N, C-alpha and C positions, 0 to 999 in steps of 0.2 A: 504494499500499499504506500503510495507517494505521500509526501507531507501534505500536500494539498487535499488528498482524500481524507487524511487523519483529521485536518482542519474542518472539513465539511462534516465527518462524522461527529466530532466534538459540538459543532454548531447545532446539528440535529438533536443531540442528547441535552442541550442546554434547556434552560427554563424559559427561554423566549417563546412567547405564545405564538409567533408567527415567523416561520423561517421560509425563505425561498431560495431554491437552487436552480440556477441555470445550468441545464445538462445537455450538451451536445450528444448526439447519437453515439453510442458505443463507448462513452466515457464513465460507465459505472453507475448510471442512474438507477436501474433495477437493483443491483447490488447494494447501493447505499440505501436505497427505499426498503428493500425487504430486510436487511439486517437491522435497520432502524425499527422496522415494523415488529421484528422477533424481540428485540430488546425491549420495546414499548409495551408489547403484549404481555411480556414475563413480568414487567414491573408493575402493571396496572392492577389496583385491588378492586376496580369496579368496571362495569361495561366491557366492551370489546374495541380494540383497534380496528379502524375501518381503512381499507385501501380502496380509493376510488379511481378508476380508470375510464378511458374512452373507447377502448377496443377490447373484445373478448380475447385476442391474442395476448394482449398485456396482462389481462386476468389470468390466463393460463400460466404465463411465466411467473407472476407473483405467487400463484398457487404452488408452483413446483419449488420455489426458492423459500416458501414459509411453511411447508407441509408439517414441520415438527410442532408448530403451535397453532395449528389450523383451528383448534377449538377456542382459542382466545382471540380470534380475529375473524374479520369478514372482508371479502373481496368482491366487489362488484362494480358495474359501469355506473357512472352518474345518472343516466337514464333510469337504471333499476332502482337507484335510491330515490328518485322522484316518484317513479311508480309505487315503491314501498310506502312513502309517505301519502301519496294520493289515494291508495287503497284504505289505509286506517282512517283518513279524514275525507273520504269521498263525499259525504253529505256536506260537509262544510264548503266543498269546492264545487257543489252542484254537479257531480259526476256519478255515473253508475258504480256498482260495486266492483266491476273490473276496468279500472282506468286504462290499463294496457290495450284492451280491445277497443275502447273508445279512442284512444290516441291513433291506433292503426287505421280507424274508420275516417278519421279527419284527413288522411292523405299524407303527403310527404312531410308536412311540418307538424304533424300530430303530437309528436313527443316534444316538440319545442313549445307547443301551445301548453302541454301538461306542465313542463317545467316553468313557464310563465306564471301559471296558477299555484304551483307550489311555493315558488319564490316569493309571489305576493302573500300568500297565507302565512309563511314563516315571518315575513315583515311585519304583517297585521297582528299576529298572534305570537309574541315572544314566548308565552309558555310552551308552546309546541315546539318551538326551536330549541327551548331548554330541555325539554324531554328527550329530544334526539341528541343533543349534546351530552346528556347524561349517560345515554346508551353508548355514545361513541365519544369518549374523553379525549381520543387522539385520532386525528384524521390525516392521512397521507393522500394528497391529490396528485396524481400521476398525469403527465401530458397535459397540464392545465391550460397551455396556450390554445388548445382546441375548445375550450369551455365558451359557449356563447353567453350573453350577459345574464341571462337567467340561472344557467348552470353555476356560473360565477356566484350570483346571488344566493343560491342555495348553500353553497360551501361557506361563503362569508358570514351568512346568517347563523350557521352552526357555530363558527368561530367566534362571532360576538356573544354567543350564548354560553360560551366556556369550553369548546373543543380547543384543545392544542392543535395547531395547523402546520403541516409540512408539506410545501408545495414543490414540485419538480415540473420543469418544463423547458421548452426551447422554442423562442419565437420563430427560428428558422425551419421548424417542422410543423408550422401551422398550415395545413394543407385542405382542411375541410371547408374554411369559409371561401366564398367565391367573390372575386372583383377586388380592385384596388382599395375600396373602402373597408372591406371586411379585413383585409390584411392589416390595414392601418389601425382600425379598432382593436384587433387582437394585440397588437403591439403596444398600443396605449395602455390597455388593460393590464398587460404584463408589466410595464414599466411603473404603473401606478401601485401595482401589487408589491414590487420590489420596495417602492418607496415607503410602504406602509409597515414593513417589517425589517428583518435584517436578511441579508443575501450573500450568497457566494457562488462561485462557478466551478464546475468540474471540468478538468482539462486534460486528463490522461486517457489516451485511446485504448482502453483495456480490451475492447472487442478484438482488436488486431494482434494482441500480444503473442498469441500462439499460432498465428496464422500468417500475416503479412504486416509487419510492424511499419514498413515504409508506406504501405498503402494506407494505413491508419493515419499516419502523419500528413500524408498528401490530402486525405479526405477532410481533416481539420483545416488545412490551408485553403481548400475548395470552399468550405464553409464561410470562412471570413472573406473570401473574394466574392462569393454571391451575396452575403449580407452587406458588403459594402457598396454594392453596385458595380463591381468588376467582373472579369471574365475568368474562366476556368482554362489555364494555359495547357493546351495538348500538344504544343507545337514543338517542345524540346525534349529532353530525356524523360521517360516515364518511370515511376517507382515500380519496384518489383511487385507483382500482383495485378497491375493495371495493363490493360491492352486495348488498342483501338483498331476498329476495322472501318475503312471507308467503304460503303455500300449504297447504291442509289435504288430507290423504291421505283420499280417498273410498272406498278399496277395502275390501270387507267382509271379506275374508280377512285373516289376521295377517300373512302374508308377501306381500300384493299391494301394488300402488301405482297410485294414480289420482288425478286432479284434476279439478275442475269446468272448464269451458271458459274462464271468466274467470281461474282461477288458473293454468291451463295456459299460457294466451297468453305471459305474460312469460318463463316458463321456456323454451318453444320458442323465442322470439325469442333468447334468449342462446345457446342450442345452434345454430340454423340460422345465425345471422349470424357465429359464429366460423369462421375458417379451420381452427383446430385447438382442441380442447378435450378435456380429460380429465374425464369424470364420475365422482365418487368417491361411494361409499357404505360404511356400516359393516359391512353384513352380506351374505354370499353370496346369502341368499334375496332381498334386496332388489335386488341386481345383476341377478339373474334376472328380477325383475319390472320393472325399469327397461328391460331389453332389449325386453320385450313392450310396455311403455309407449310406446316410440319405434317400434312395429312392426318391430323388429329392423333397423332402419336403422343402428343403431350397434352394432358388434361389441363383445364382451367381450374385454377383454386379460386373457389367462390367465396372464401372467408365465411364469416358468421352470419353477416346480414344477408337475408333473402328477399331483395326488393320485390321481383315478380311474384313470388309466392305469397308475400305479404298482401300485394294488390289482388290476387286472386282470391285470397281467403276473405277479404273484405267485401269484394263483389258478390261473391257466393252467399255471405252472410245477408246482404242487403237485398240480393234478387233471387232468393231461393224460391223456387216454383215458377220462376218466368223463364222458360226454355230459351227464348231468343237471346236474353241477357246472359244466361248462363253459358250458352254456346259462344257468345261474342267473347266473354271472359276467358274461356278455355282457348280460344284461337288466340287471343292476344297473349296468354301465358306461354302456349307452344312456340309462338313466334320468337318470343324473347329468349327462351332457353334452348331451342332447336334451330338447326340450319336446314333448309331445303323444304320447309313447311311454311308456307306464305299465303297471304290472302289469295293471290292469283293461282298458285299451284293446288291448294287444298282448302284453304279457309273460306273462300266465297261459296264453293260448292257445299261445304260442311254446313255453313249457316243457311243456305238455300234449302238443303234437305230438311233441316229443322223447321224452316217457315212453311215448307210443304207436307211436313209429317211424314216423311220418308216413304211416300205412297208410290213413286214410279219404280217400274221394273227396270233395273239397270245391270250392267255387268262390269267386270275389270275393276279399274281404279275407282270409278264412281260407286261401284257396289260396296267397296272397302269403306269410303268415305261414309256412306249411307249407313254402314254397320256401326261406324263410330258414333255417328249422330244419334242412332237409336238409343244408346246408352243414356244420353242426356235426355232425349224425348221421353223415355221411360221414368227416368229419375232427375229432374230438373233441379239438381242440387249437388253438394259436394260429393255425395256418394256416385252419382251418375258421372262426374267428372273424373273421378277417381278409376272407375271402370273403364272409362273412355281412354284415359292416359295408360292404363295397363295394357288394354289392346293395342294401342298405338306402339308402345315399347315392343310387343312382340312382332308387330309388322316390320318395324325397323331393324330388330335383331335378326329376322329371318330374310332380311332384304328381299321382301315381297315386292313384286312388280307394281309400280306405282308409288313406292315408298324407298326405293333403293337409294335415292339421293338425300332422304332425311337422316340428319345426324343428330343425336342428343348431346349438346356440348356441355351443358350444366347438368350433369347426370344427378348429383346430390339434390339439387332442387327439384328435379323431375320426380326423383323417388319420393321426396317429402311431399309433394304434391298428391301423389297416389296414396300415401299415408293418411292424408286428410279424411280419406273415406272410412278410417277406422274409428273416428270419434263421432260423438253425437252431433256436434256442431263444427264448422271449419274454423271458428275462432278458438274454440277448445283444442283442436288439433293443432293449430299454429302455435298457440301457447305452449302447448305441451312439447312440441318439436323444438321450439326454441329453447325451452328449459333443459331438455335433454342435451341438445348441442352446446349449451352454456357449461353443463356439468361435465361432458365429454372432452371439450376443449379441444377440438381437432386441430391438426397441423397440416401444412401443405405435403403433397406426394414428394418423393425425392426429386423428380423432374416435374415442374409445372410451370404455367403461364398465368400471369396476374396482373392487375393494375397496380400502380404504385399506391393508391389509396387502400387496396386491400392488403398490401404488404406492410402497412404501417404497423410498427410494433414487432415485426418479424426480424429474424437475422438468419443468414444461411451461409453456407461455405462459399458457394460461388454464385454469381449473379450476371446476367446479361441484360443490358439496358438497350432497348431497340424500338423505335429509331429515335436517335438524338437529332432532330432536324427542327426547322422553324416552325412547322406546324404543330408539333408536340411540346416544344420548349421556346415560346416567344419570349421577348425581354419584358416580362412582368413579374412583380413581387410574388405573385401566386406560383408562377413558373419556376422561380428561383428556389423557392421552398420545395416544390415537388421535386425538382432535380437533386436537390441536397438529400431528401429522403431516399431516393432511388440509389444515390451514389453510396449511401452509409449502410446498406444492408448486408453487403458480403464480407466475410472475416478473411477470406483467403484470396480470392480472384474476382476481379471486375473487369468485364468486357463492355465497351461502349461501341455501338454501331452508329457511326455519324455519316452525315451526307456533306459532300463537297459541293453539291449543286444547289442545295437548299439547306446551308448550314444554320444551326441554332445561334442566334446571336449571343448566347451566354457562353460559347465556347470558341477559343482560338485554336483552330486545328492546324493551321500552317499548311505544310504541303507533306503529303504522305506518298 
């Protein structure tokens, strides 16, 4: 442990009510946070130490590091804390007994709305905040730079009510807010937080100690360059563990990805030779394109959050019994998690069969689409959709004519949608599936493709970032943060696939 690490540990153990630690990726944030959590849990004579995170992968890492004192602490996402409070005080908040289900039904910002209500309740009712502070006398807030104003308000309300607060974060890893204003607001909130307590910075790149120390030093330098508005210089000598491949996307579509044979060869060599590798890209559409690029040999790591499944469960709850609406929701879900099943290829005919009651005598592909539609016509609810999806999986698996080109890219999400049929309601199923996934804390396969957002909180031995071009990494504050998060995932080797024809303005690539 370096002298700086010892200083940070001593500050965490101090009697200071609020300590803020700025923690660049790989510099021992989880180690310091978990060690402090163990010490605080063992020293506390009341309540439980609470670790709050923003990602389930971070929950998994903290759970692994603190298993010896698991009975004396709790680990959850900050949204889960809001749901916990809202469940207990749902009448005061004018919410149903299941606030989580209510939040999902509100759309994309449902949990933000829930957080707003809980933050307002804690502000208006100090006794409720005091009760929670008594339950959680010590709170460790992880990745706090990703907290929106109401999440920050919830944590600070418990701190004002008596909880000792230890905050870890890094403004250069704030990748969830969108737009210049969101990034600026996040940094202002972080600076104000540091000013209200005592603070320090972690500086030693521990993640790379047993892998590529030179790479770790370079990544910290890259962080400072990005933070100060500068460029990452790839034009000179590169550290051990870092490689750069120049390759130009030849796809004609905006969301496609393809390379010439010569440009593809070194990229394939990196992926094929690695025992494990995480392929990272900036956009969902590019991840889908890369899945096809490698002929679907590499699975997509879907992370914990299942956005299409959540939308499906919500619609099936709201439209149960309405066959056309249920069919539309099923088609929308299939389009999001599969390739080769579109409105024009299958979906329009599927919906037409529902509208016409599956009455026409047909053969071939139309007959199979009609067969799928009958499940929903017979049971226009989550059970009918589950049976429809199960039969669709069989058609895809057997490469049945008419379905040979359909590929299930997000297999876990597809399987979870089938599981909804095992529950009394789709909301019951979605909630239980989320609970099981949270408890299991799944991690990516040894070789997989994912977005930078889904990789937040993960680390791996080897990473490939593709493509590093202007479209994926423009000169914006948000892109600078996103690029830094991507660069800092790999412990041993990092490969950047850059474009000379359309270079990212964040990179100085020189001549390769």
